[in-house]
C-alpha positions in Angstrom: 89.7 369.9 24.3 87.1 372.6 23.2 87.7 376.2 23.5 84.9 376.3 26.1 86.7 373.6 28.1 89.9 375.7 28.0 88.0 378.7 29.3 86.7 376.8 32.2 90.2 375.4 33.0 91.6 378.8 33.1 92.6 379.8 36.5 92.5 376.5 38.2 95.5 376.9 40.6 97.9 373.9 41.5 97.0 374.6 45.1 95.2 377.2 47.2 94.7 378.0 50.9 91.3 378.0 52.3 91.1 381.4 54.0 87.9 382.8 55.8 87.0 386.1 57.2 87.6 384.8 60.7 91.2 384.0 59.7 91.7 387.5 58.3 90.2 389.1 61.5 92.6 386.8 63.6 95.6 388.2 62.0 94.3 391.8 61.9 93.7 391.7 65.7 97.4 390.8 66.4 98.4 393.6 64.1 96.4 396.1 65.8 97.6 394.8 69.2 101.2 395.8 68.3 102.5 392.5 69.9 103.9 390.7 66.8 106.5 388.4 68.4 107.0 386.3 71.3 103.4 386.7 72.4 100.3 384.7 73.6 99.1 383.7 70.1 102.3 381.4 69.7 101.6 379.9 73.1 97.9 379.2 72.3 98.8 377.6 68.9 101.3 375.4 70.6 98.8 374.3 73.2 96.0 373.8 70.6 98.3 371.8 68.3 99.6 369.5 71.2 96.0 368.7 72.2 95.0 368.1 68.7 97.9 365.6 68.1 97.7 364.0 71.5 101.2 364.9 72.8 102.7 366.8 75.7 104.6 369.4 73.9 104.3 371.5 70.6 107.2 374.0 69.7 106.1 376.3 66.9 108.9 377.5 64.5 109.5 379.4 61.4 109.1 376.3 58.9 109.1 372.7 58.7 112.7 372.7 57.6 113.6 374.7 60.8 111.7 372.0 62.8 113.6 369.3 61.2 117.0 371.0 61.8 116.2 371.6 65.5 115.3 367.9 66.0 118.5 366.7 64.3 120.5 369.0 66.6 118.5 368.1 69.8 119.1 364.3 69.1 122.8 365.1 68.9 123.3 363.9 65.1 126.5 364.8 63.6 129.7 363.9 61.7 130.3 360.1 61.7 126.4 359.4 62.2 124.4 357.7 59.5 120.8 358.4 59.3 118.4 356.4 57.1 116.1 358.3 55.0 114.1 358.0 51.8 115.3 359.7 48.6 111.6 360.0 47.4 110.9 363.2 49.6 111.4 367.0 49.8 114.9 368.1 50.0 114.5 369.6 53.4 114.4 366.0 54.9 118.0 365.4 53.8 119.2 368.9 54.2 118.5 369.0 57.9 120.9 366.1 58.3 123.6 367.8 56.0 123.4 371.1 58.0 124.9 369.2 61.1 127.3 366.9 58.9 125.4 363.8 59.4 125.5 361.3 56.5 122.1 360.4 54.8 121.9 356.8 53.8 119.1 356.5 51.2 116.5 353.9 51.6 114.2 352.5 48.8 110.4 352.8 49.0 107.4 350.5 48.9 105.8 350.4 45.3 102.3 351.2 46.5 102.4 354.0 49.1 105.9 355.2 48.2 106.8 355.3 51.8 110.0 353.6 53.4 110.4 350.0 52.6 111.1 348.3 56.1 113.1 345.6 54.5 115.5 347.8 52.7 115.6 350.0 55.8 116.8 347.1 58.0 119.3 345.9 55.3 121.0 349.3 55.3 121.7 349.6 59.0 125.4 349.6 60.1 127.3 350.2 63.1 127.3 354.1 62.3 123.5 354.2 62.0 122.1 356.6 64.6 118.6 357.2 63.5 115.7 357.0 61.0 114.2 360.0 59.2 110.7 358.8 58.5 108.6 360.6 56.0 104.9 360.1 55.6 104.7 360.8 51.9 101.7 362.7 50.5 99.9 362.4 53.9 100.0 358.6 53.9 101.5 357.2 57.1 104.3 354.6 57.0 104.1 351.2 58.2 104.8 351.9 61.8 104.2 348.4 63.0 107.2 347.4 60.9 109.5 350.4 61.5 109.2 350.7 65.2 110.4 347.2 66.1 113.4 347.7 63.7 114.4 351.1 65.7 113.9 349.3 68.9 116.0 346.3 67.8 119.0 348.5 66.8 118.5 351.2 69.4 117.8 354.0 66.8 116.1 357.4 67.3 113.2 358.4 65.0 112.4 361.7 63.6 108.9 361.6 61.9 109.0 364.1 58.9 105.2 364.4 59.0 105.3 367.9 57.3 102.8 366.6 54.7 100.6 364.5 57.0 98.8 366.7 59.4 95.5 365.0 60.4 96.6 361.5 59.2 96.2 358.5 61.4 97.8 355.0 61.6 95.4 352.3 63.1 93.5 355.0 65.0 96.4 357.1 66.3 97.3 360.5 64.9 100.5 361.0 63.1 102.9 362.9 65.4 102.6 360.4 68.2 105.2 358.0 66.8 109.0 358.2 67.2 110.9 360.6 69.4 109.4 363.5 67.8 107.6 364.7 64.6 107.3 367.9 62.5 104.5 369.4 60.6 104.8 372.3 58.1 102.1 374.9 57.2 103.1 376.3 53.8 100.1 377.5 51.9 99.8 374.2 50.0 99.4 372.1 53.1 96.2 370.8 54.8 96.2 374.1 56.8 98.4 377.2 56.7 100.1 379.8 58.8 101.8 381.3 55.6 105.2 380.1 56.4 105.8 378.1 59.7 106.3 374.6 61.2 106.0 373.0 64.5 107.6 370.2 66.5 105.5 367.7 68.6 106.9 365.4 71.1 106.2 363.7 74.5 109.9 364.1 75.3 110.6 366.9 77.7 114.3 367.4 77.0 113.6 367.5 73.1 111.0 370.1 73.9 113.3 372.0 76.2 116.3 372.1 73.8 114.2 373.0 70.6 112.4 375.8 72.5 115.9 377.2 73.3 117.5 376.7 70.0 114.7 378.2 68.0 115.1 381.4 70.2 118.8 382.1 69.6 119.8 379.5 72.4 118.2 381.5 75.2 117.2 379.5 78.4 113.7 379.6 79.7 114.4 381.9 82.6 117.6 383.8 81.2 118.1 387.5 80.3 117.5 388.5 76.7 121.2 388.7 76.0 122.2 385.5 77.8 122.5 382.5 75.7 123.1 378.9 76.9 123.8 377.2 73.6 124.1 377.8 69.9 120.6 378.9 68.6 118.9 380.2 65.7 116.2 382.8 64.9 113.7 380.1 64.1 110.7 381.6 65.9 107.2 381.7 64.7 105.8 385.3 64.7 102.4 386.1 66.3 100.5 386.8 63.0 101.4 383.3 61.7 100.4 381.8 65.1 97.1 383.6 65.2 96.4 382.2 61.6 97.3 378.8 62.9 94.9 379.0 65.8 92.0 380.1 63.6 92.8 377.5 60.8 93.3 374.6 63.2 89.6 375.1 64.4 88.7 374.2 60.9 91.1 371.5 60.2 88.7 368.6 60.4 86.5 370.4 57.7 89.5 370.8 55.5 90.4 367.2 55.7 86.8 366.2 54.7 86.9 368.5 51.8 90.3 367.2 50.6 89.0 363.6 51.0 86.1 364.5 48.9 88.2 366.0 46.1 90.5 362.9 46.2 87.5 360.7 45.8 86.1 362.5 42.8 89.5 362.1 41.1 89.9 358.5 42.0 86.4 357.6 40.9 87.0 359.6 37.5 90.4 357.7 36.9 89.2 354.2 37.8 88.5 353.1 34.4 91.9 353.9 32.8 94.6 351.2 32.5 97.4 353.5 31.9 97.4 355.5 35.1 97.1 354.5 38.8 95.4 356.6 41.5 97.1 356.9 44.9 97.0 353.7 46.9 95.4 354.1 50.4 95.9 351.2 52.9 92.7 350.3 54.8 94.2 350.9 58.3 95.2 354.4 57.7 93.5 357.7 57.4 95.3 359.7 54.7 95.2 363.4 55.0 95.8 364.2 51.4 98.6 366.8 51.0 98.7 366.4 47.2 97.0 364.1 44.6 99.6 362.2 42.7 99.0 359.8 40.0 101.4 357.3 38.5 101.6 356.6 34.8 102.1 353.2 33.5 105.6 352.0 32.6 106.6 353.0 29.2 104.4 356.1 29.1 106.8 359.3 28.8 105.6 361.7 31.6 107.3 364.8 30.3 105.2 365.1 27.2 102.1 364.5 29.1 102.9 367.4 31.4 103.9 369.6 28.6 100.6 368.8 26.8 98.5 369.5 30.0 100.3 372.8 30.4 99.5 373.7 26.8 95.8 372.8 27.6 95.9 375.1 30.7 96.2 372.6 33.4 99.1 373.2 35.7 101.0 369.9 37.1 104.1 369.0 39.0 106.5 366.1 38.9 106.6 364.6 42.4 109.4 363.8 43.6 112.7 364.3 41.9 114.9 361.6 43.9 117.1 363.4 46.2 120.0 361.0 45.5 120.0 362.1 41.9 120.1 365.9 42.8 123.3 367.5 41.5 124.5 368.8 44.9 123.9 365.4 46.5 125.7 363.3 43.7 128.7 365.6 44.1 128.8 365.6 47.8 127.9 362.0 48.5 128.8 360.1 45.2 125.2 358.8 44.6 123.9 357.9 41.2 121.4 356.1 39.2 120.7 352.3 39.9 120.9 352.8 43.7 117.1 352.8 44.4 115.3 351.0 41.5 111.7 351.5 43.0 112.2 355.3 43.7 113.8 355.9 40.4 111.1 354.0 38.5 108.2 355.7 40.4 109.8 359.3 40.3 110.0 359.2 36.5 106.1 358.3 36.3 104.5 360.4 39.0 102.4 363.6 38.3 100.7 365.9 40.8 97.3 367.1 39.7 95.7 370.4 40.9 94.5 369.8 44.3 92.9 372.0 47.0 89.9 372.0 49.2 87.5 373.7 46.8 88.0 372.0 43.5 84.5 371.1 42.0 83.4 368.1 40.1 83.5 370.1 37.0 87.2 371.1 37.6 88.0 367.3 38.3 86.4 366.4 35.1 88.3 369.0 33.0 91.5 368.1 34.6 91.1 364.4 34.0 90.0 365.0 30.5 93.1 367.0 29.8 95.2 364.2 31.4 93.6 361.7 29.1 94.0 363.8 26.0 97.6 364.4 26.8 98.4 360.7 27.4 96.8 359.7 24.2 99.4 361.7 22.2 102.5 361.1 24.6 
């Protein structure tokens, strides 16, 4: 690449939140009010999110991880219970099970969308299987028409880890409406942000009641401040985060359109290359584009490609490192290579490119140019 191209690439972040002056004012108003926790903004954010998703309840918490943990507890998963979960995911999907002593059973993924493979899912059900932890990877919904009948057939609970999929839809229904409950997360690289933060969405009154209590140190709805009905946690969302969430949610559809536009620019620019595959989006879904992940052809060594791109000034990430190959999981569960051939093959070849709402066509051209140059010498 030329010196001028490197100068243009300088400063392209891997991800970036889309913050407006209205967002800043919303947070500032809360700070000035002095009501920084357990206030009306959290209630408003929950109400707005429940309405957006199309469910009865939303329970705001401190992170997506906290949301997953509370759901595992609310559904009474623990020692002796097996939960089916992909290995091609973020560690929180699995850690939430380990917190409660449940055993993750890893399921391979589809070679196109990298979501749970329904056939492998059913093959791994045993008499100990209690639930399925679904993950809508990168913002692409799982194949719900295949997974829901399996859960019904075997009487399994479903937690939808949709932390990467806010705004996604499956056959016209918003993600968050499927399974017993779902979770979303709002870290700054997500479709919208509250800084840190997450939320549980569900139509189940009991799940909502239990998770509201457990996020607030186990307090009951009507109990005194120092009376606790059950074991709980400090998983509350603060008022500043909730205020930012209310403001951001008003612009979420605009954000999703922006992300779709950037994804389309990348896909169009990559279309002519035989050595890389853009993300696959099935025709009956709306993808909400958490990240933009490409897959290198078999035989192409990813690591030198990423190092060369870094040298050219382009940040990248490897998505995902399989959870069943993480050192602590191998030690605890005895997992190893060869268990999940599709997951292991894909994980060795995927690269996340810089992606956020406001990337320009020039940025995309420069990033793809760096990718092509790096691949040519890998």
